[in-house]
N, C-alpha and C positions, 0 to 999 in steps of 0.2 A: 701395259704397253701394247699388247696384241689387240685389246679391245679398242684402244685409241686409233690404231692403224686401220682396223676394220671400219670404224666409224668414218674415218677419213676417206677410205676407198668408196664407201657407199655414197658419199657426197660428191664424188667426182663425175664429170661428164665422161662419155665413152672414150674420147681420146685421152683423157686423164687416167682412166683405168689402164689403158694400153701403156702409157708412159710409166705408170707406177709398176706395172707388171715387168717391164724392161728393167727398171731400177732395182726392184726386189731381187730379180734373178741375177743382175749384174753384181750387186754389192756383196753377195754371199761369198764370192771368191776373194774379196779384199778385206772385209771387216767381220770376221767370225767372232763369236757365234752369231748367226743371223736367223731370225724366225722365218726364213724364206719359204720353207716347205709348207708350213701351216697357212701362211698367207696365200700361197699358190693354191692350196686346197680351197680356201675361202673364195678366191677368184673363180675357182671351178664351180662353186655354188652360184656365183653370178652368171656363169655360162649356163648353168642348169635352168635358171629362171629367165634366161633370154636377155640379160642386160648387155652382154657382149657375146660374140660368136666364138666357137671353139677353135676354128682354123687360125684366125688372126691372132687370138690369144696365145695359142701354142707356138706360132711362129715368133711372136714378139718375145715370149718367155725364153725360147731356145736361143734366139739371137742374143738376148741379154746374158744368158748363162755362158754362151760361147765367147762373147765379147769380154765378159768379166774374167773368164779363164785366160784369154789371150793377154789381157792387161797384166794380170798377175804373172803370166809366163814371161813377158818382156821385162817386167820389173825384176823378176828373179834372174833372168839372163844377164842383165847389165849391172845390177846393183846387189844381187842376192846375198852373197857371202859377206860383203862388207856391212850390209844392214844387219845381218844376224849377229856378227861378231861385235857390233856396237850395241846390241840389245834393243834395236829399234823395231824388231818383229817379235813381240812377246810370246806369240803362240807357236813359234818355231825355234828350236834349239839347233846348235851345230851338230850335236850327236844325232838328232832326228834326221837332219838333212843327209848326213853321212849314210845312215841306214837306208833312206829312200833312194839315194844315188845307187847303192848296191842293188836294190830291187829293180830299179829302172834299167840297169845294165843288161838284165835278162828278160824282164817281163813288162817293158814300158807300155806296150799296147794294151795288155790285159789290165794293168793298173789304172790307166787313164779311163778305160771303159767302166771298170768296176767302181771307180772313185765316187761316182755320183750316188751309188747305192750304199756307201759306207758312212759311218758316223765320224764327224769331226775331221775329215781328211781333205775336203775340197780345196781350201786355201793352201794347205801344205803341199798337196800334189801339184797344183797349178804352178805355184811358186818354185817348187823343186824341179818341175819339168823344164822350166827356163834355166835354172841354175846348172842343170846337167846337159843343157844344150841339145835336148831331144829335137829331131827334125820337126820344124814348126808345121809345115803343111799336113804331114801325116798325123801329128799329135792333135791338130785342130779338128781333123776329120773324126778321130776317135772321140774327142770331147763333144763334137756336134751330135754324133750318134747316141752317146750316153745321155746327153742333156735332153735330146728329143724323146727318148724312151721314158726317162724319169719324169719330165714335165707332162707328158701325156698321161702317165699314171696318176700324178698329183691332181691334174685337172679333172680326170675321169672320176677319181675318188670324190672330189668336190661336187660333181654333178649328181653323185649317188647319195651322199650323206646329208646334203641340204643343211638344215639348221643345226644338225649335230656335228658340224665341222670342228667344234672345239675338242671333241673326243679324239680327234685324229692326232692332235699334237702329242699326247703322251704315247700313243701307239707308234708314231713315226720315230720318236726318240728311242723307245724301247726296241723297235725293229732294227734301227741302225746299229745299235750296240750289239744286239744278238747276232746279226749277220756278220759284223766285224769280228766278233769273238769266234764264231764258227769258222770263218775263213782263216783267221789267225791260227786256230788249232789245226785245221786241215793243212795249212801251209807248213806248220811246224812238223806235223807227222810226215808230210811228203819229204821235207828236208832230211829228217831223221832216217827215213828209208833209203834215200840216196846215199847218205853217209855210211849207213850200215852195209849197203851193197859194195861200196868202194873199199870199206875196211875188210869185208869178207874176200873181195877180189885180191887185195894186197896180201892177205894171209895165205890164200891159195897159191900165190906165186912163190 
């Protein structure tokens, strides 16, 4: 599948590459799992050889990512729980949404920013952000910042690896799960320490 998409990208005119970049970044929030990261790295290789320019490509990719996030946000806001309860969103369960809602109640800004760098969370987070009715303007700003940083990184990697872009796919997948695991462990330790302090404080009283 990846090879076919790459061949398709190579045959496109410049405006077609920009349109494809937008769509690749857009659909990752709506139809996971999506090979958007590795395709963005490949587009970075096209930047590296001068097929398209970096600034325009980055803007288009970031607008696509942010627009996709916003689309999932509004779907979640207006139709979220009913879609999940009917089983029409197979990658999201009611239990998962309940957990995400609890996280959002305290750390919504941090979660939105970190979301782009974690594995398998983008569609869940954008959908859940709408379901929990997070303030849209502020949430969109967090998403825009996160997408801009991540897309810059992917395109830059593409300019550096050149024809070795295929090797990045496994690295990105592994990196995402490693970072997710580390953050989950750190978050668990942090919660444990807070509960321990509260328990010790209650015992002292």
